[in-house]
N, C-alpha and C positions, 0 to 999 in steps of 0.2 A: 180733652177727654180725661176723666178721672178713672184711675185704676185702683184695684185692691192693693193695699200695702202688702208686701210679701212677708209671710211668717218665717221664711227661711232666715231673714235677718234676725228675727226675734229670738228663736231658740238658739240658733248658731251663735249669736252674740252673747247670750246668757252663758252658753257652755264654753265658748272658746274665745271670748273677748271681754275686755273691760272697756266700757263705752266712754267713761269720763276720766278726766285727769286726776292724779293722786293728790291727796291732801297731806297735811303735816303728820308726822309720826310721833308717837309717844311709846317708850319702852318701859313698861312697868311689870310688876309681878315677880314672883320668885318661883324657883323650881319646886314642884311637889314630888313626893316620893315616886320613883319610877318614871318620872317625866324629865325631859331635857330642860335646861335653863334657857328660857326664851330670850334672856338678855344677851345671849351670844349669837343670836340669829341675825342674818343680814336681811332686814326688812325694807331697805331703801328708805323712801319717804312716806311709806304707807302706814296708816294707823294700826295700832296693835291692841286697842281696847274696843270693846263693843260700844255702840252709840249710847246704850243705857247704863254704862258702867257706874256712873255717879249720880244718876237721876232715876226717878220713877219711870215705869214703863210708859212709852209714848201711846197716847190715845188720839186717833185721827179726829179731825174736826168733823162736825155733823155733815158738812157739805161733801166730805170724802167717803162717807159711809156707803153710798150706792156702789162705789168701787169695791169695797169690802164684800158687800152682798153679791156683787157680780162674780167675784173670785169663788165664793161659796157655790154659786150657781154653775160655774164652769165645770165643776166635777160631775154635773148631771145633764150636760148638754151633749147630745149625740153628734159627734163629728162625722164627716163623710166616711171616715175609716170605720166607724162603728156600724154605719148603715151598710156598707159594702167594703170588705177589706181590700178590694182592688183599688179603692180611692184612698191611697195611703199618703198622698202629698198634701201638706197643709199650707194654708195661706191666710194671713191677715186676721187672726182672731183678736177680739178686743171687747172691752166693756161697752155696753150701750147705755147712754143717758139721754135725756131729752135734749141736751146740748150737743151730743155726739151720736147721731143716728146713722146707720149704715145705708149705703145706696142700694144694697140688695133688697131692702124693704120697699123701695119706691123712690120717687123724686123727693129729696130731703125737704125742700120748701113746702111740699104738700103734706108730708108725713109729720113734720115737727109740731104743727099746731094740734094735730090729733093726739100725739103723745102727751103734750102739755095739758090739753083740755081734759083728758082722762086720767091725768096724774100718774103717768108711768113712773114706777119707782126705780127700777134698774133693769138691766138685761145683759145678755152676752151673745156675741156672734161668733160663728166658727165656719170656716170655708175650706173645702178640700176638693181633690180631683184625682183621677187615675193617671194624670199626666202633670208634669211640672209646668203649668201654664198660667197665664193671666186671664181673668175675666174682666171685661170693661163694661161700665154702665154709661154708655153714650146714647141717650134716649133709651130704647129697649136694649137689654144686655146682648153683648157679643163676646166671642172668645177667639183666642189665637188659633187653636187647632180644632177643627170640626169633629175629628174622630176621638173626642174626649167626653168623659162623663163628669159632671160637677154637681156638688151640693153645697149650698150655703144655708146654715141653720141659724135662726134668730129666735131667741127666747126672751120674753119680757114679762116682768111681773107688775100687776096693777093692784090697787088697794083691795079690790074685791072682784067677785065673779061678774057682777053687773058691768063694772067699768071695763073689765077685760073683754067681755062680749061686745060692748059698744065700740071699744077701740078696734077690735078685729073687723067689725062690720065697716067702720069708717076707713080703716087702712085699705081694705079691699075695694070698697066702692069708689074711693077717691083715686086709687091707683088705676083701677079698671077704667074709670071715667076719663083719665088722661090718654088712654089708648083705645077708646071705644070704637073709633072708626077703623081700626086695624086688628084689634084683638077680639077673641071670642071667649065667653065663659066656659068653664070646664067643671064637671062634677066628679068627685072622688066617691065611687060606690061604697067603699068601706067606711068613709067618713063624710056622711051627708051634711054635717054642719060646717065642713070646710068650704071656703070660697076661693076659687082659683080662676085663672085666665091664662091664655097663651096666644101667640101670634101664629097663624097658619104660615108654614114655611120656615118658622124659627124653631130652634131646638130647646127653647127655654119655656118654663112654666113657673108662675109665681102663685103661692097658695098660703092662706092664713087660717088659723083655727083657734078659737078660745078653748082653754082647758082649765076650768076652775078660775083661779086668779091669774093664770098665765095665758099668754098669747104665744103660740108656736107657729112661726112662719118659715117657709122654705122657698128658696129660688133654686130650682133643679134644671139640669140640662142633660140631654142624651146625645148620642152620636149624631143623630139627624133629627129632622122635624117629625118625630114620631109621637103623636098625641097619646096613643095607648101606652107607649113606653114611658112617657112622662108621668102619666097617671099612676102607673105601677111603681115608678121610682118614688113619687111623692107618698104613696100609701106605705111603701116600705120604710120611708123616713119616719112617718108617724108611728108605725109599728115599733120602731126602735126608740123614738123619743118619748112618747107618752108614758110608758112604764118607768122611765127614769124620773120624769117629773113627779110621778106618783110617790116616789121615794123621798121627795124633798118638800117638806111642809112650807107653804108660802109664809112670808113674814108680814107682820103688821108694820106700819110705818114706825111705831115706837120700837118694836123689836129690831128693826133694821138699824136704828140709831144706837142700839145697845149691843151690837154684835162684838164679840171679842176680836182683838187684833194681836196676832202673834202670841197666843197664850202659852205656847211651849218654848218661847224664846228661840225659835229656829231662825227667823229672819234677822234677829239681832246678833246671831252668831256668824252671819255672812260678812266677808270683807266688803266694806261699803266706803270706798275712797271719797265719794262726794258727800257722805254723811246724810244721805237721803232718808227721810222718815215717812213722807206722804205716800199712801198707796197709789199705784199707777193705773192708767187706763189699759195699758198693755201688760207686758210681763217684766217690766224693768224694776219693779219693787213690789213683790207679790208673794203669796203663799198658796200652794195648790196640793191636791192629791194627784194620783196618777192620771186620771182622765183629764184633769185640768191642765197639767203641764204638757200633756200630749197635744193639746189644742195648738201649741206653739211650735211643734216639731216640724221641720221641713220634710222629714220622712218618718211618719208616725209608726210605721211597721218596724223600722230599725230601732227607733228610740224606745218603743215598748219592749222589744226584746232585751235591749240593754238595761233598761230600768228594772225589768223583771229579774235579770241576772244579778242586779245589785240588791235585790229584795228591798228596794226603796219603798218607804212608807209615807213619807211626806217631803215636800219640796219647797224651798225658799229661794227666790232669785232677787238679786240686788246689785245694781251697778255692774252688771256683767259677771257676777259671781253666782254660782249655783251651790247650794248646800242641801244635802239630802240626809234624812234620818233612816238608819237601818235598824234591824232587830238587835244588834249588839256589836261590841268591838271586833270580834272575829270576822264578822261580815264586812265591817267597814275596812279592816285591813286587807281583806281579800279583794275588795274593789280596787284598791291601789296596787296591790301585788299583781293582779291580773290585768291592770290598766284598762278597766272597763269604762269607756267613755260613751256618752250618748250619741256622738257623731263620729264618723270613721276617722281612724288615725293611720298614718303611713308607717310609723315605727316609733321606737323608744327614743327618748332624749335624756340627757343627764339630769338626775334628780337634784333637788335643792340641797345644798350643803347643810349638814347638821340636822336634817330631818330624815331619820333612817327609814321610816315607813312610807314616806311620800315618794311618788314617781311622777314622771313627766312623759309626754308624747308629742310628736310632731303631727299636726292635723293634716288629714288628707283632703277633706272638703273645705274649700275656702268660700264661705258664703258672705258676699258683700263685705261687711266690716269685720268679719271674723278674724281672729288672730292666728299666728302660725303655731304657737306652742300652748299646750294645756298641761297644768300640773294638778295632781290628785292628792289631796291631803286628808288622811284619816285621823280621827281623834275620838276616842271612846266609840259611841254608836253613830257618829256623824262623819260625813265625807264632804269636803269642799273641793270645787273645781274652779280654778282661776286660770287666766290666759294672758298671753302677751306676744307681740310680734318678735321681741327679742327674748332669748332663753333666759338671760339674767333677769329681765323684768318679770317673766312668769315665775321664776324661782323666788324673787323677792316678794311677790304677791303670795306665793305659797307659804313663805315664812311668816308673813303678816297674818295670813289666814289661820295658821296654827296658833299664833300668839293670841288672836281673838278667841279661838276655841278655848285656850287655856285660861284666859281672863274672863270668860263668860260665867254667868251664874249657873 
């Protein structure tokens, strides 16, 4: 049985863990007026210069540009929490490509040829529920707790409206055909062009709708096998999603290949022990705005409140480090002073020596690979969050993060 990857790992790891081993360190730079001398900081073996310190800006390969486009799209994908704030728990958000299709769309061997034939360019999936549960795709979907409501959102862009319409038709017809002996077609009164089907006695409904060059698909479930309730939830999902897509102009294939990557040098300011440069399918090396980063939050309600309290404007995640941009230095310092972290903390921990504005906390929630301690490092309008199981390790990462801030353009 295949199950959704849990997004609790994703954001929790970004905010309170560093996933990969540290690389070698270089200590360069000199103190600027009003700044500490970074040569005196204990950075352990962590790098202290940004990855582009001596080179031109990194430009992803053309094969990686669908990931960049998907990150752009993530800021316009309606998560379950956007559709109904009761569905605050997030799970397994990720980029969609023809090589990596989600099971929520249907049987992957059936769906992949359709995506390829109609030249799907990129996409994004988001999953959520009102309870912290797993949904499994073993034949027709099932879920651990029947008294839960779930929504999986799948948005894909095609080169033009004709291909999107054809793909939507084929996705539905092929998927429904696989279950024709047990499922029934369903109509959405508010969206007559949507194609949907459900299984009597099951709490799940799958629906797909072309919208210009986009295809918007949902897998929704209600507390019980309530056909009317499923239709109402699917219609509410489209009520939320389609206005968001109307705000995002679709890309041509040429425009997709020319998308900017880290134009504000936010990602290059993040501590990146493994020196990763390639955009990721999930959130391990990525840039987002608020809705995009919330796609990966294990508790989207809590994370949204905390990011709002930070006045966070933009987010970069890399190798377990989170860097946010705030309106200015005063705001950045207040984030550290008030110890505002996106996941719950149980209390304060000793700050890194030599970094007067940095603070540390001991984490309360331990999500899978998450770490025990997180340190908060403000610098100008930026704030970095780094983590480690040992306080000294978290403190050394904090010192390295400050050094990278100071050495960045």
